[in-house]
C-alpha positions in Angstrom: -7.2 13.7 -15.9 -4.7 11.0 -15.8 -7.3 8.2 -15.7 -9.2 9.6 -18.8 -6.0 9.6 -20.0 -5.5 5.8 -19.8 -8.7 5.1 -20.9 -8.1 7.1 -24.0 -5.1 4.7 -24.5 -6.6 1.9 -24.1 -9.2 2.8 -26.7 -7.1 4.3 -29.5 -4.5 1.1 -29.3 -6.7 -2.0 -28.2 -9.8 -1.5 -26.5 -11.4 -4.8 -27.4 -8.2 -7.0 -27.2 -8.0 -5.5 -23.5 -11.2 -5.9 -22.3 -11.3 -10.0 -23.5 -8.5 -10.5 -20.9 -9.8 -12.8 -18.4 -9.7 -11.6 -15.0 -11.6 -12.7 -11.3 -12.6 -10.3 -8.3 -12.7 -10.7 -4.9 -16.0 -11.5 -3.5 -14.6 -12.0 0.2 -11.8 -12.9 1.6 -10.3 -15.9 -0.6 -13.6 -16.1 -2.5 -13.5 -15.1 -6.5 -15.7 -14.8 -8.7 -15.4 -13.9 -12.6 -15.3 -10.3 -13.8 -16.3 -8.5 -16.7 -14.0 -5.4 -17.3 -16.6 -2.6 -17.5 -14.6 0.7 -18.6 -16.2 2.9 -16.3 -14.9 1.2 -13.4 -11.6 1.3 -14.2 -11.8 5.0 -14.9 -12.9 5.4 -11.2 -10.5 3.1 -9.8 -7.6 4.4 -11.6 -8.7 8.0 -10.6 -8.9 7.2 -6.8 -5.6 5.3 -6.9 -3.9 8.6 -8.8 -6.0 10.8 -6.2 -4.2 8.4 -3.3 -0.9 8.9 -5.0 -1.1 12.8 -4.9 -2.2 12.2 -1.4 0.4 10.5 -0.5 3.2 12.8 -2.4 2.2 15.5 -0.2 2.1 13.6 2.8 5.8 12.8 1.6 6.8 16.2 1.5 5.3 17.2 5.3 7.0 14.1 6.9 10.3 14.8 5.1 9.8 18.3 7.1 9.2 17.1 10.1 12.0 14.4 9.8 14.5 17.0 9.0 13.9 19.0 12.0 13.5 15.9 14.4 16.1 13.4 12.6 14.1 10.5 14.3 14.1 7.1 12.9 10.6 6.4 13.2 9.7 9.3 11.1 12.1 7.7 8.3 10.6 4.8 8.5 7.4 6.2 8.0 8.1 8.0 4.9 9.5 4.7 3.5 6.1 3.1 4.6 4.0 6.0 2.9 6.3 5.9 -0.5 5.7 1.7 -1.1 1.5 2.6 -0.8 2.9 5.6 -3.4 4.3 2.9 -5.6 1.3 0.5 -5.0 -1.2 3.1 -6.7 0.5 3.1 -10.1 -1.2 -0.2 -10.8 -3.5 0.9 -13.1 0.0 1.6 -15.4 0.3 -2.3 -15.6 -2.5 -2.3 -18.2 0.1 -1.3 -20.4 1.9 -4.6 -20.2 -1.3 -5.9 -21.9 -2.1 -3.5 -24.0 1.4 -3.3 -25.7 1.5 -7.1 -25.5 4.5 -7.1 -23.7 5.6 -11.1 -22.5 3.7 -12.7 -19.4 7.1 -12.6 -17.3 7.0 -8.7 -17.5 3.8 -8.4 -15.9 5.0 -11.0 -13.6 8.0 -9.5 -12.8 5.9 -6.2 -11.8 3.9 -8.1 -9.5 6.8 -9.3 -7.6 7.5 -5.8 -7.4 4.4 -4.6 -6.1 4.5 -7.7 -3.5 8.0 -6.9 -2.7 6.8 -3.3 -1.5 3.8 -5.0 0.5 6.6 -7.1 2.2 8.7 -4.1 2.5 6.2 -1.5 3.9 4.8 -3.7 6.5 8.0 -4.5 8.1 9.0 -0.6 8.1 5.2 -0.1 9.8 6.4 -2.7 12.4 9.6 -0.9 13.1 7.9 2.7 13.6 5.8 1.0 16.1 9.0 -0.7 18.0 11.0 2.5 17.7 7.7 4.5 19.0 7.9 1.9 21.8 11.2 2.8 22.4 13.0 -0.4 21.5 15.6 0.5 19.3 18.5 -0.4 17.0 20.7 2.5 16.3 22.1 1.3 13.0 19.2 1.7 11.0 20.3 1.7 7.8 21.8 -1.6 8.3 18.3 -2.2 9.2 17.0 -1.1 6.1 19.1 -3.1 3.8 18.7 -6.4 5.7 14.7 -5.8 5.4 15.0 -4.7 2.1 16.8 -7.9 1.0 14.4 -9.9 3.2 11.7 -8.7 1.4 13.3 -9.2 -1.9 13.7 -13.1 -1.1 9.7 -13.3 0.0 8.4 -11.8 -3.3 10.9 -13.8 -5.1 9.9 -17.2 -3.7 6.2 -15.8 -3.8 4.3 -18.2 -6.2 2.2 -16.5 -8.9 -0.3 -17.8 -11.0 0.3 -16.1 -14.4 -3.0 -17.9 -16.0 -5.1 -15.6 -13.2 -5.4 -11.8 -13.3 -7.1 -10.3 -10.6 -8.8 -6.8 -11.0 -6.6 -5.0 -8.9 -4.0 -5.5 -12.1 -1.7 -7.9 -10.3 -1.3 -11.8 -10.8 -2.8 -13.7 -8.2 -0.8 -15.6 -5.6 -0.7 -19.3 -4.7 -0.4 -19.1 -1.0 -2.5 -16.4 -0.6 -3.9 -17.6 2.9 -0.3 -17.5 4.1 0.4 -14.1 2.8 -2.7 -12.6 4.0 -2.5 -13.9 7.7 1.3 -12.9 7.7 0.4 -9.0 6.5 -2.5 -9.4 9.4 -0.2 -10.4 11.9 2.1 -8.0 11.6 -0.5 -5.1 11.6 -2.2 -6.3 14.5 1.5 -6.6 16.2 2.0 -2.7 15.0 -1.7 -1.6 16.5 -0.6 -3.4 19.5 3.2 -2.1 20.2 1.6 1.8 20.0 -1.1 1.1 22.3 1.9 -0.5 24.6 3.7 2.7 24.0 0.6 5.1 25.3 0.3 2.8 28.8 4.3 3.3 28.8 3.9 7.0 28.2 1.0 8.3 29.3 0.5 10.6 26.3 -2.7 10.6 24.8 -1.6 11.8 21.6 0.0 8.4 21.0 -3.4 7.2 21.2 -4.4 9.4 18.1 -1.3 8.3 16.1 -2.8 4.6 16.8 -6.0 5.6 15.4 -4.3 7.1 12.5 -2.0 3.9 11.7 -5.1 2.1 11.7 -6.9 4.3 9.2 -3.8 4.4 7.0 -3.8 0.5 7.3 -7.3 -0.2 6.1 -7.5 2.6 3.6 -4.1 0.7 1.9 -6.2 -2.8 2.3 -9.3 -1.6 0.6 -7.0 0.2 -2.5 -5.0 -3.2 -3.1 -8.1 -5.5 -3.1 -9.6 -3.4 -5.5 -13.1 -4.9 -4.9 -15.9 -2.3 -5.2 -16.0 1.0 -6.7 -17.4 2.1 -3.0 -15.0 0.2 -1.1 -12.0 1.9 -3.0 -13.4 5.6 -2.5 -13.5 4.2 1.4 -9.9 3.5 1.2 -9.2 6.9 0.0 -11.3 8.3 2.7 -9.8 6.3 5.3 -6.2 6.9 4.2 -6.9 10.8 3.8 -8.6 10.9 7.6 -5.6 8.7 8.8 -2.8 11.1 7.6 -4.8 14.1 8.7 -5.1 12.7 12.2 -1.6 11.8 12.0 -0.1 15.0 10.9 -2.2 17.0 13.7 -1.1 15.0 16.5 2.7 14.0 15.4 3.8 18.0 15.6 2.5 17.9 19.3 4.3 14.2 19.9 7.9 15.3 18.6 7.8 18.7 18.2 5.4 20.0 21.4 3.9 22.7 18.7 
């Protein structure tokens, strides 16, 4: 419904100008091609992202209930991680900056905020895996503040090409290879930490948590790239399956239910 409303808004305000905006699309890693916007693609992709947002909001409520019962910081970190993905799913509304002819720096600022959330979310996921591994820093409020400041710094110094708009509604970053490999490296470290936690604790449920985290990571990556409709749909499916597996097992790890 929200995707249809956005489509109607584009049509009423400035349909032709919106679709005249040049964009490029990912073909594969660091490979691009020119892309001609098709309104059905935007309706489908926006519907997928907003469906993901609803799923993530429900997940937030479930995790918040678990955190209230346990008070564990690793749950808190994962809650914040879920929240960063939720804000990333609001990307279709960046189209309004073009429809209302807002200055380019507004779109660049929003792109930097999205990249900040991506950095912040990755660090939060890393902390989640470290706490499950029982490598803990008790003043985790300070840890969150330092991480947020570090992520803001990364997003601020990130070079952004304001002349190239991607199909995921963000502007292309200059050092994309370094950014991508850093993201992948952090995610791999998270999974390795969870595997080590399983080897130490010998709890089969941690393996399921590892699979769940992997599916959530994969779903997030497919949603952020916004390459093809089928891959966006697969991203939602992976995200959904990952969260279901997580909820079925996290209580058995922490609540013994």
